[in-house]
C-alpha positions as CSV (number, residue, x, y, z in Angstrom):
1,X,-17.0,-5.9,-7.7
2,X,-15.8,-9.2,-6.4
3,X,-14.9,-9.7,-2.7
4,X,-13.5,-13.3,-2.2
5,X,-10.8,-15.3,-0.6
6,X,-8.1,-17.4,-2.4
7,X,-5.3,-19.5,-1.3
8,X,-2.0,-18.2,-2.5
9,X,0.7,-20.6,-1.5
10,X,0.2,-21.4,2.1
11,X,-1.9,-18.5,2.9
12,X,-5.7,-17.4,2.6
13,X,-5.9,-13.9,1.0
14,X,-8.9,-11.7,1.3
15,X,-9.1,-9.7,-1.8
16,X,-11.3,-7.3,-4.0
17,X,-11.6,-7.2,-7.7
18,X,-13.0,-4.2,-9.5
19,X,-13.6,-2.8,-12.9
20,X,-12.9,-4.6,-16.3
21,X,-10.0,-4.9,-18.4
22,X,-9.7,-2.2,-21.2
23,X,-7.5,-2.0,-24.3
24,X,-4.1,-1.1,-23.7
25,X,-4.2,-1.5,-19.9
26,X,-2.8,-4.0,-17.6
27,X,-4.4,-5.0,-14.1
28,X,-3.4,-2.6,-11.2
29,X,-2.8,-4.3,-8.0
30,X,-2.8,-2.2,-4.7
31,X,-0.6,-3.0,-1.9
32,X,-1.5,-1.4,1.5
33,X,0.6,-0.5,4.2
34,X,1.2,-1.6,7.8
35,X,-2.0,-2.2,9.9
36,X,-4.0,-1.3,6.8
37,X,-6.3,-3.4,4.6
38,X,-8.3,-3.1,1.4
39,X,-10.5,-0.6,3.3
40,X,-7.7,1.9,2.8
41,X,-8.7,2.2,-0.9
42,X,-12.4,2.2,-0.6
43,X,-12.7,6.0,-1.1
44,X,-11.0,5.9,-4.5
45,X,-11.5,2.6,-5.9
46,X,-14.8,3.3,-7.9
47,X,-13.2,6.1,-9.9
48,X,-9.8,4.2,-10.1
49,X,-11.6,1.2,-11.5
50,X,-13.8,3.3,-14.1
51,X,-11.3,2.5,-17.0
52,X,-9.3,-0.6,-15.8
53,X,-9.2,-3.7,-13.7
54,X,-8.0,-3.0,-10.1
55,X,-7.3,-5.5,-7.5
56,X,-6.5,-5.1,-3.8
57,X,-5.8,-7.7,-1.1
58,X,-5.0,-7.9,2.6
59,X,-1.6,-8.8,3.6
60,X,-1.3,-11.8,5.9
61,X,-2.2,-10.9,9.3
62,X,-4.4,-8.0,8.2
63,X,-7.8,-7.3,7.5
64,X,-9.8,-10.5,6.3
65,X,-6.5,-12.5,5.3
66,X,-5.2,-15.5,7.4
67,X,-3.7,-14.8,10.8
68,X,-1.2,-17.4,11.5
69,X,-0.6,-16.1,14.9
70,X,3.3,-16.8,14.8
71,X,6.0,-14.3,14.6
72,X,8.0,-16.4,12.2
73,X,5.2,-16.4,9.7
74,X,5.5,-12.5,9.2
75,X,8.4,-11.2,7.1
76,X,9.0,-9.3,4.0
77,X,10.1,-12.5,2.4
78,X,6.6,-13.9,3.1
79,X,4.9,-10.8,1.8
80,X,6.8,-11.0,-1.4
81,X,5.9,-14.6,-1.9
82,X,2.4,-13.9,-1.2
83,X,2.3,-11.2,-3.9
84,X,3.8,-13.7,-6.5
85,X,1.4,-16.3,-5.5
86,X,-1.5,-14.0,-5.6
87,X,-0.5,-13.1,-9.2
88,X,0.0,-16.7,-10.2
89,X,-3.3,-17.9,-8.6
90,X,-5.4,-15.3,-10.6
91,X,-3.2,-15.7,-13.7
92,X,-2.1,-11.9,-13.5
93,X,1.0,-10.4,-15.2
94,X,2.6,-8.3,-16.1
95,X,0.8,-5.9,-13.7
96,X,1.0,-2.3,-12.6
97,X,1.9,-2.3,-9.0
98,X,0.9,0.7,-6.5
99,X,2.5,0.1,-3.0
100,X,1.8,2.4,0.0
101,X,4.4,2.5,2.9
102,X,5.1,-1.1,3.9
103,X,3.3,-2.2,0.6
104,X,5.8,-0.1,-1.2
105,X,8.7,-1.9,0.2
106,X,7.2,-5.2,-1.2
107,X,6.6,-3.5,-4.6
108,X,10.2,-2.5,-4.9
109,X,11.3,-6.0,-3.9
110,X,9.2,-7.6,-6.1
111,X,10.0,-5.4,-9.1
112,X,13.7,-6.1,-8.6
113,X,13.1,-9.9,-8.3
114,X,10.6,-10.1,-11.1
115,X,11.1,-7.4,-13.6
116,X,9.1,-9.4,-16.2
117,X,5.9,-9.4,-14.1
118,X,5.9,-5.5,-13.6
119,X,4.9,-3.3,-16.2
120,X,5.1,0.0,-14.0
121,X,5.1,1.2,-10.2
122,X,3.7,3.9,-8.3
123,X,5.5,3.9,-4.8
124,X,3.6,6.0,-2.3
125,X,5.0,7.2,1.1
126,X,7.6,4.6,1.3
127,X,11.2,4.3,1.2
128,X,14.1,2.0,0.0
129,X,15.7,1.8,3.6
130,X,14.3,2.1,7.0
131,X,13.3,5.6,7.8
132,X,13.9,5.6,11.6
133,X,12.9,8.8,13.5
134,X,11.0,9.2,16.7
135,X,8.1,7.1,15.5
136,X,10.3,4.2,15.1
137,X,11.5,4.4,18.7
138,X,7.8,4.7,19.9
139,X,7.0,1.4,18.1
140,X,9.4,-0.5,20.3
141,X,7.3,-0.4,23.6
142,X,4.2,-0.9,21.8
143,X,5.3,-4.1,20.3
144,X,5.2,-6.0,23.7
145,X,2.0,-4.2,24.8
146,X,0.2,-5.3,21.6
147,X,1.5,-8.9,21.9
148,X,0.2,-9.1,25.5
149,X,-2.9,-7.2,25.3
150,X,-4.1,-7.1,21.6
151,X,-4.5,-4.0,19.1
152,X,-6.9,-2.4,21.7
153,X,-4.0,-0.7,23.4
154,X,-3.4,1.3,20.2
155,X,-7.1,1.5,19.1
156,X,-7.2,5.2,19.8
157,X,-5.0,5.6,16.7
158,X,-8.0,4.7,14.6
159,X,-9.5,8.0,15.7
160,X,-6.7,9.8,13.7
161,X,-8.4,8.4,10.4
162,X,-9.5,11.4,8.0
163,X,-13.1,12.6,8.4
164,X,-15.4,12.8,5.7
165,X,-14.9,16.0,3.6
166,X,-17.9,18.2,2.5
167,X,-18.5,19.0,-1.2
168,X,-17.4,22.5,-0.4
169,X,-14.0,21.2,0.6
170,X,-13.6,19.7,-2.7
171,X,-12.8,16.0,-3.6
172,X,-16.2,14.9,-2.2
173,X,-16.5,12.1,-4.7
174,X,-13.4,10.4,-3.4
175,X,-13.7,11.1,0.3
176,X,-14.2,8.6,2.9
177,X,-17.8,8.1,4.2
178,X,-18.3,7.3,7.9
179,X,-19.2,3.8,7.0
180,X,-15.7,3.4,5.2
181,X,-13.9,5.0,8.0
182,X,-15.5,2.6,10.3
183,X,-14.4,-0.2,8.1
184,X,-10.8,1.0,8.2
185,X,-10.8,1.2,12.1
186,X,-12.3,-2.3,12.3
187,X,-9.6,-3.7,10.1
188,X,-7.1,-1.9,12.2
189,X,-8.2,-3.5,15.3
190,X,-8.4,-6.9,13.6
191,X,-4.7,-6.9,12.7
192,X,-2.9,-10.0,14.3
193,X,-0.8,-8.8,17.3
194,X,2.0,-11.0,16.2
195,X,1.9,-9.4,12.8
196,X,1.9,-6.0,14.3
197,X,5.1,-6.7,16.3
198,X,7.0,-8.7,13.5
199,X,6.3,-5.9,11.0
200,X,7.0,-3.2,13.2
201,X,10.4,-4.7,13.7
202,X,10.9,-5.5,10.1
203,X,10.2,-1.9,8.9
204,X,13.0,-0.8,11.4
205,X,15.6,-3.3,10.1
206,X,15.0,-4.5,6.5
207,X,17.9,-4.7,4.3
208,X,18.3,-1.4,2.4
209,X,17.5,-1.5,-1.3
210,X,19.1,1.9,-2.0
211,X,22.0,0.6,-3.8
212,X,19.8,-1.7,-6.0
213,X,17.3,0.9,-7.3
214,X,19.2,1.3,-10.6
215,X,17.8,-2.2,-11.5
216,X,14.3,-1.0,-11.7
217,X,13.7,-0.4,-15.3
218,X,10.0,0.1,-15.4
219,X,8.1,3.6,-15.6
220,X,7.9,4.6,-12.0
221,X,6.0,7.4,-10.2
222,X,7.0,8.3,-6.5
223,X,3.9,9.8,-4.5
224,X,4.3,11.5,-1.2
225,X,2.4,13.6,1.1
226,X,3.7,16.9,1.6
227,X,3.4,16.7,5.2
228,X,4.9,13.2,5.5
229,X,8.1,14.3,7.2
230,X,9.4,10.8,7.9
231,X,9.2,9.7,4.3
232,X,10.0,12.8,2.1
233,X,13.8,11.8,2.3
234,X,12.9,8.2,1.2
235,X,11.0,9.7,-1.7
236,X,13.9,11.6,-2.8
237,X,16.1,8.4,-2.5
238,X,13.6,6.6,-4.8
239,X,13.5,9.4,-7.5
240,X,17.3,9.7,-7.4
241,X,17.7,5.9,-7.7
242,X,15.3,4.8,-10.1
243,X,16.1,5.6,-13.8
244,X,13.4,8.0,-15.0
245,X,11.2,8.0,-11.9
246,X,9.0,11.1,-11.4
247,X,8.1,12.6,-8.1
248,X,4.7,14.0,-7.2
249,X,4.4,15.7,-3.9
250,X,0.6,16.0,-2.8
251,X,0.0,19.1,-0.9
252,X,-2.5,19.0,2.1
253,X,-1.6,15.3,2.6
254,X,0.5,13.4,5.1
255,X,1.1,9.6,5.2
256,X,-2.2,8.6,3.1
257,X,-2.8,10.9,0.3
258,X,-5.5,8.5,-1.2
259,X,-7.8,9.5,2.0
260,X,-6.6,12.9,2.8
261,X,-6.4,14.4,-0.7
262,X,-8.3,11.9,-2.8
263,X,-8.9,13.9,-6.0
264,X,-5.3,15.0,-6.2
265,X,-4.2,11.4,-5.5
266,X,-6.3,10.3,-8.3
267,X,-5.0,12.8,-10.7
268,X,-1.4,11.9,-10.1
269,X,-2.3,8.1,-10.7
270,X,-4.1,9.0,-13.8
271,X,-1.0,11.0,-15.0
272,X,1.1,8.1,-14.4
273,X,-1.0,5.8,-16.6
274,X,-1.1,8.5,-19.3
275,X,2.7,8.3,-19.6
276,X,2.1,4.6,-20.4
277,X,-1.1,4.5,-22.2
278,X,-1.8,8.1,-23.4
279,X,-4.8,10.2,-22.7
280,X,-8.2,8.0,-22.4
């Protein structure tokens, strides 16, 4: 595994590079969600990278990547540009993209703008338009609090991260350890307060992509946790709008199936690649 930083355009991005290229595969790039980081994938990366090259990076303002500290530096346009610069800097493409939540919006945008650079998509717990709901309203007062007092005011949310699962519960090889869970919590608290506020607003107001989904021609799997009530509708919109898209609902999971039901998540991702490459 390589853990390093690179300068992509005007931004220093912290990234991880796992596994090795294998015949018939393309690099898989993982895009985490709002207030996430590369730590979000730590419980599944070893198995995911067993037969392919897998890369993950922290979005600007998140994890170990650059934190400009200016609201105007944080937008979906900037995240899309960062993805393109990341691929260009490492000489990657075409790639398979897996985007979670906010990262799924970036993946949709990039696939529409650069269809020649994306072999396939996995869109996880995301939507083609703002999902709204009570959580969206709750974020409004938090934005000002976080900008004034830092991420500590919502630090208690880190306590909601999944606990390690025992071998008896199943999926122990992919479950988070206490160390990995602490790494997620530390990355959450390290999010730039300006990034928190700017992306919280962007997630409530980004231009809908729903009418453009027919332009995504690559093989697509839509993953969603059975308990992710806010994004089940968005998953349905993606499946209805993207030609040939397949829906996988992960039982026992909410917004982060890769940590809540890691073995079911891995099985779904492997099934996606079997569609492209055949059984391995």
